[in-house]
N, C-alpha and C positions, 0 to 999 in steps of 0.2 A: 875575395872574403874583405869587407871593408872595416876597418877596426874602429870604433869609437873613442876619439882622443879625448882624455879628460883632462884640461886646464885647470888647474887651482892656483889661485893668487892669494898668499898669503902676507896679511899686512903687518909688520913687526915694528912696534913703537921704537924708534931711535933717539927719540928726545930723551933728555937728563931726566932724573925723577922730578915730578913736578906735583904739585898739589890737586891737580885736577884727576879727580878720581877716576873717570871715564877712560883717561889714558892708561893708569895704573890697571884697570881691569882688564884691558886688551892686552896688557902686555903678560899679566897673568894667563888668560886666556891662549894666547899663544902658546906660551911653556905648557899647558896641558895638550895641547893639539899635537905639540910635538912629540908628545909621550903617548900620544892614541888615546889620550884620555878625551874622548870627544863630548862625553856630557858634562863634564867637568868644565871644559871649555866651553860649551854651549851656556852653561850657568853664568860664566863670567862676561862672555860678550853680551848676554841679555839686560845683565846687571848695567854694563857699559852703556848700552843703549836706551835704557830708562833713565839711566842718568845724563846722559847727552841723546836726546833723540834725532837730532841732526848729526849724528857720526856716520859718516859714509863708511869709516874703517870698520866700527863696530856692526853695523846692519851686513855688510860684506863678509865680514869673519865669521859671523852667526851663521849665514847661509852657508859658509863653507863647512861648518861644524855639523849641521842639519843634513847638507848633501853626505858627509862622511858616514852619518848613521841611517843613510838610504829614506831619509827624511824629506822627499823631493817636493812634496806638497809644500811644506813651511819652506824650504829652500827657496823656490820659487818667490815667494812673497819675500823672503830677505833679498835676495839679489835685485829683482825690480824695485823695490825701496832704495838700495844701494846706488843703482843705475841712475834713478831719479835726483838723487842728491850727488850726484857726480857734478863737479863741476870742470875738469879735466877731461878732453877726449879718451884719453888711454886708461882712466878709473872707468868712465862708462864703457868702453868696450870690453872691458875685463869683467864687469858686472853682467852685460849683455850676453858675453858667451857662457859664463857658467849659469847664466838662466837659461840660455841655449841647452846646455849639458842635462839640466835638471827636466826641462819640459822633454827632452830625446828620454831621459829615465822613464817618465810618464807615458811614453808613446804618443805624446802631442806632436805630432810630426809638423803640423801646418804651424803652430806657434812657434815651435822650436826654428824652423826656417826665418822667420819675421825677425826672431830675437838674433841669428846668425848674421842676419843680413844688417841690423843696425849695428852690431857690433863691428862690421866691416865699414859700413860708412863712416863711423867713430876712427877707426883703425885700419884702414886698407891694407895694409902691409902685413894682416895677422892670418898668416897661412892656416893656421889649426882652425880658424874660423869658416875659412874658406872650404877647408876639406870637409869638417863637419857639416857645414852647410850642402854639401854634393850628397854626404850621405845622407842627411834628414830627407832631403829630396827623394833619394832613391827608396829610404825606406816607406816615405809616404806613398809613393808608388805601388809600392809593393803591398802595402795595407788598402789602397782603392782597389787594387786588383784581386786581393781576397775577399774585402767587402761585396765587390761586384759578383764574384764566384759564388760567395754564401747567398748573396740575394737570388742569382739564377737558380742554385739548388733549391733553396727554398720556394721560390716560384714553380720550379719542376716538381716538387714534392706536392705542393698544393695542387697543382695541375692534376698528379696522378690521383690525388685523393679525392678530386672533383671526379673524375673519371670513373673512379671505384664506388664513390656514392651515388652515380647515375647508373651504374652498373647494378649496383644493389636495389636500387629505386625500380628500376626494369624489373627486375627478376622479382620484388615484391608484387609490382603491378600483374606481372603475367600470373603468379601467383594467385593473386587476388580475381583476377579475370577466370581463371581453371577453375577457382572455387564457385564463383558467382554461376559459371555455366552448369558445373555438376549442381548445383542448388536449383536453377531453373530447371534442368533435366529432370531432377528427382520430383519437383513440384508438379511438373507437366506429368510424369509418370504417375504421382499419386493422383490429380486429377481425371486422367484417364481411367485408372482403377476404379475411382469412384464414381465416374460416370457410367462405366460398364456395370458396376454391381446395381446404379440406380434402374439402368436399362432393362438388366434381368429380372430384377424387382417386380416391374412394370407387367413383363412378359408371363410371369408366372402368375396361374390363377390361385386367387386368396380363397381359403376354404371358408365355407359359408357353415355357419352356426345355426343349427336344428332346434327349433325348440319342441318342447314335448308335445304339444298339441300336432305340430307338423308331423312329428314321428308316427304318431297315432295316426294321422288321417293317411299316411302312407300306407302304413301296415293294412288299414282296413282297407285301402284301396287294391292293395295285392290280395288281401284274401278275397275280396269281391271278384277279382279277376280270376282267381284260381278257381272259384265256385262256378263262374261263367264256363271257364274252359272244362271242367270237369262236366257241367251238363251236356256240352256240346259232344263230348266224347261220350259219354252214357248215350246220348239220340241216335251217335252214327251206329255204336254197336247195334242198337233197337234195329236200326233200319239195313243194315246189313245181315243180320239175322233174318230179317223176314224174307230178304230177296233169296237168301241160302235155300230156306224153307221151300220157298217156291218152286226154284229149281230142281229140287229133289222131288217133286210132286209127280210121280212116275207109277 
């Protein structure tokens, strides 16, 4: 288990009372910081930096007060400014080291690695910077591995979702095909029934409508036929009767 080493450098003004207000404000801020009154210390350091924008001590200590309040974003700006204003290598190394710690707290491991490397270039014997550099490299490797795993998981989820969507689409297509087949079969059956009904209608004789005149003519013809038939019957009776009379003439 690697432990992040936090190394904070406090700049205490050792000069005698001076008319320069930024020095007084820095001393006041240092007292507030020692009492863990970080907000008050931040106010005094900010005023000192406003009074003397080129004060490396004010920028550095402002960063330490904001770091103590976990305001890492602003602390990064302050330590970067302090490093750029440092004229001595050890001052630059201290600022870059704390800059690396602030970036580490923000999980910006690649940037913190660069800060620790700058601290080591300015102060090669800084073992804390060397330790934190190794720790930042290890954390960055973990972060990259985690990102790769998350990316792979996301790709797998996307692939599974695509396959599921394809399966659903295939099922929908199959259902549509089945519905279409059923509709076609139904249409064919309806057409067959319709054709059969039409064929049956053609085969069945249609009843004829008789007019009154046709009916009277048919009735008259029947009566005429019936009269002729009766006449023939009567004629036969007469002939038969005559033959019988002849046979009994003894």
